[in-house]
LOKOL-971052 format. One line per 5 residues: number of its first residue (from 1); their letters; for each residue y, z, x negated of N, C-alpha, C. Coordinates in steps of 0.1 Angstrom, whole numbers, plus 5000, padded with zeros to 4 digits. Each point is the difference from the previous one (the first is absolute). Layout:
% LOKOL-971052
NUM) a) Y,Z,X,Y,Z,X,Y,Z,X  ...
This chain:
% LOKOL-971052
1) xxxxx) 4893,4757,4981,4991,5001,4990,4983,5001,5008  5000,5009,5007,4979,4996,5006,5012,4991,5012  5009,4996,5005,4998,4993,5002,4998,4978,4998  5001,5002,4984,4995,4993,4997,4982,4996,4994  5000,5010,4999,4990,5002,4997,4983,4999,5010
6) xxxxx) 5009,5003,5009,4989,4998,5017,5001,4984,4998  5007,4995,5000,5009,4980,5003,4994,4994,4989  4994,5012,4986,4996,4987,4990,4987,5001,5001  4991,5014,5009,4987,4999,5000,4993,4995,5010  5013,4998,5013,4994,4993,5010,4996,4984,4999
11) xxxxx) 5013,4993,4992,4999,4991,4987,4996,4999,5003  4988,5003,4986,4988,5002,4991,4986,4997,5005  5004,5005,5015,4989,5000,5010,4996,4992,5005  5015,4992,5006,4996,4988,5001,4999,4990,4991  5005,5000,4988,4994,4987,4992,4983,5003,4999
16) xxxxx) 5000,5010,4993,4986,5004,5008,4991,4992,5006  5006,5010,5007,4987,4988,5022,5004,4980,4996  5009,5000,4995,5000,4984,5002,4995,4994,4990  5003,5006,4984,4991,5001,4994,4982,4994,5005  4991,5018,5002,4989,4997,5005,4997,4992,5016
21) xxxxx) 5009,4994,5001,4996,4989,5014,5004,4988,4999  5008,4998,4985,4996,4986,4997,4985,4995,4989  4999,5016,5002,4980,4997,4989,4991,5002,5015  5003,5001,5013,4994,4997,5009,4988,5018,5004  4999,5005,4988,4995,5004,4997,5000,5021,5010
26) xxxxx) 4995,5001,5013,5004,5014,5009,5000,5006,4990  4989,5005,4992,5000,5014,4993,5012,5000,4996  5009,4989,4992,5009,5004,4988,5008,5000,5013  5006,4993,5010,5009,5010,5012,5001,5010,5002  4989,5002,5006,4998,5018,5004,5004,5010,4986
31) xxxxx) 4995,4992,4988,5004,5011,4988,5016,4999,5001  5000,4986,5002,5023,5002,4996,5007,5005,5007  4994,5003,5014,5005,5002,5012,5004,5023,5002  4980,5000,4987,4994,5013,5002,5012,5005,4989  5002,4995,4989,5008,5004,4986,5018,4999,5007
36) xxxxx) 5003,4993,5008,5015,4999,5003,4999,5014,5003  4993,5001,5015,5006,5010,5005,4996,5014,4991  4991,5003,4993,4995,5011,4989,5017,4999,4991  5006,4993,4995,5010,4997,4996,5013,5005,5003  5004,4993,5012,5007,5002,5006,5003,5019,5014
41) xxxxx) 4985,5000,4997,4997,5016,5005,5003,5008,4987  4997,4999,4988,5003,5009,4988,5019,4994,4997  5003,4989,5004,5021,5003,5001,5003,5014,5011  4994,4992,5009,5001,5011,5017,5005,5016,4993  4982,5005,4995,5002,5006,4996,5008,5010,4986
46) xxxxx) 5002,4989,4991,5014,5005,4994,5006,5004,5003  5009,4991,5014,5011,5001,4998,5001,5014,5015  4989,4996,5005,5002,5017,5008,5003,5011,4992  4990,5004,4985,5002,5006,4990,5021,5005,4995  5000,4988,4998,5015,4999,4997,5009,5002,5009
51) xxxxx) 4999,4999,5011,5009,5001,5008,4989,5019,5003  4990,5007,5002,5005,5018,4997,5002,5001,4990  4999,4995,4989,5010,5009,4989,5011,4997,5001  5010,4991,5001,5007,4996,5008,5012,5013,5013  4984,5001,5007,5008,5012,5011,4995,5013,4991
56) xxxxx) 4995,5002,4988,5000,5011,4995,5011,5001,4995  5002,4992,4989,5009,5002,4990,5014,4999,5016  5007,5000,5005,5010,4996,5005,4999,5015,5013  4990,5008,5005,4997,5010,5001,5006,5011,4992  4993,4998,4986,5005,5014,4988,5014,4995,4999
61) xxxxx) 5003,4989,4998,5019,4996,5000,5006,5006,5012  4991,4999,5007,5011,5012,5014,5000,5015,5000  4990,5001,4997,5000,5016,4998,5000,5006,4988  5006,4993,4992,5007,5005,4986,5015,4991,5010  5005,4992,5002,5011,5005,5007,5003,5008,5007
66) xxxxx) 4996,4999,5011,5000,5014,5009,5003,5017,4993  4990,4998,4988,5001,5015,4994,5012,5003,4991  5007,4989,4997,5010,5002,4991,5008,5001,5008  5003,4992,5010,5006,4997,5009,5008,5027,5009  4984,4996,5002,4999,5014,5002,5007,5011,4993
71) xxxxx) 5000,4997,4983,5001,5007,4991,5017,5001,5001  5002,4989,5000,5013,4991,4995,5013,5016,5016  4992,5001,5012,5004,5002,5011,5004,5016,4996  4986,5005,5001,5003,5013,4990,5004,5001,4989  5006,5000,4995,5009,5001,4987,5013,4993,5011
76) xxxxx) 5010,4994,5005,5003,4999,5005,5006,5012,5013  4989,5008,5005,5002,5012,5007,5000,5010,4989  4987,5001,4992,5007,5011,4987,5020,4997,4994  5001,4990,5001,5017,4997,4987,5003,5005,5016  4998,5004,5010,5015,4994,5010,4999,5017,5005
81) xxxxx) 4989,5008,5003,5000,5012,4996,4999,5007,4987  5003,4995,4993,5006,5006,4988,5016,5000,4998  5010,4989,5002,5012,4998,5005,5003,5008,5006  4995,5007,5016,5003,5000,5006,4998,5014,5001  4991,5011,4990,5000,5011,4995,5012,5002,4984
86) xxxxx) 5004,4994,4998,5010,4994,4985,5014,5006,5012  5001,4994,5012,5015,4996,5007,4997,5018,5008  4991,5004,5005,4999,5012,5005,5006,5010,4986  4991,4994,4987,4997,5013,4991,5023,5003,4997  5004,4988,4997,5013,4997,4998,5008,5002,5015
91) xxxxx) 4993,5003,5005,5009,5005,5014,5001,5015,5003  4985,5006,4997,5002,5014,4993,5007,5005,4989  4995,4993,4990,5010,5004,4990,5018,4998,5006  5005,4989,5005,5013,5005,5002,5005,5011,5006  4988,5002,5009,5002,5011,5009,5004,5011,4993
96) xxxxx) 4986,5003,4993,5007,5010,4991,5007,5002,4988  5003,4987,5003,5016,5005,4988,5011,5004,5002  5000,4990,5018,5007,5004,5007,5000,5017,5005  4992,5005,5009,4998,5013,4998,5005,5012,4992  4990,4999,4984,5005,5009,4997,5022,4998,4993
101) xxxxx) 5002,4987,5003,5010,4996,5001,5012,5010,5005  4996,4995,5012,5007,5015,5008,4998,5011,4998  4988,5005,4999,4994,5016,4997,5009,5005,4991  4999,4988,4987,5016,5002,4991,5013,5002,5003  5008,4996,5005,5009,4996,4999,5003,5013,5013
106) xxxxx) 4988,5007,5010,5001,5012,5011,5000,5012,4988  4993,5000,4988,4998,5011,5000,5009,4999,4980  5009,4988,4998,5010,5002,4994,5011,5007,5007  5003,4993,5014,5013,5005,5010,4995,5016,4998  4988,5004,5009,4994,5010,5002,5007,5008,4984
111) xxxxx) 5001,4999,4992,5000,5006,4986,5018,5003,4998  5002,4992,5005,5023,4992,4995,5006,5012,5014  4991,4996,5010,5010,5013,5010,4998,5008,5001  4978,5008,4992,5001,5015,4997,5011,5003,4992  5002,4997,4986,5011,4998,4987,5013,5006,5010
116) xxxx) 5001,4990,5007,5012,5003,5006,4996,5011,5009  4996,4994,5007,4998,5020,5008,5000,5010,4991  4996,5001,4990,5000,5012,4988,5009,4999,4997  5014,4991,4995,5006,4998,4990,5012,5008,5010
């Protein structure tokens, strides 16, 4: 878009310069050249501002994307840690249940042995 505006400004400048040359007046030629230069300079300044703004927008978007990625990485780490903790809790619970079962069995066996021994 900006390239089109630059080309248009340069074409307008050449047209104005050609018209001034037809009149043969050097002052008009100089004014046409000056105006053309000013117009193309303004277009180039606008292009630079647009590029600068688009660079800023791209930097902001990149920053947002990085922040989102970091947040997702943290969520993933927390999720993995949570799953590991649950797995460990499940293992601990299974160990406790197994230990309790073994202890209960021993107690029952001891009591039965005691009853048998007393009988």
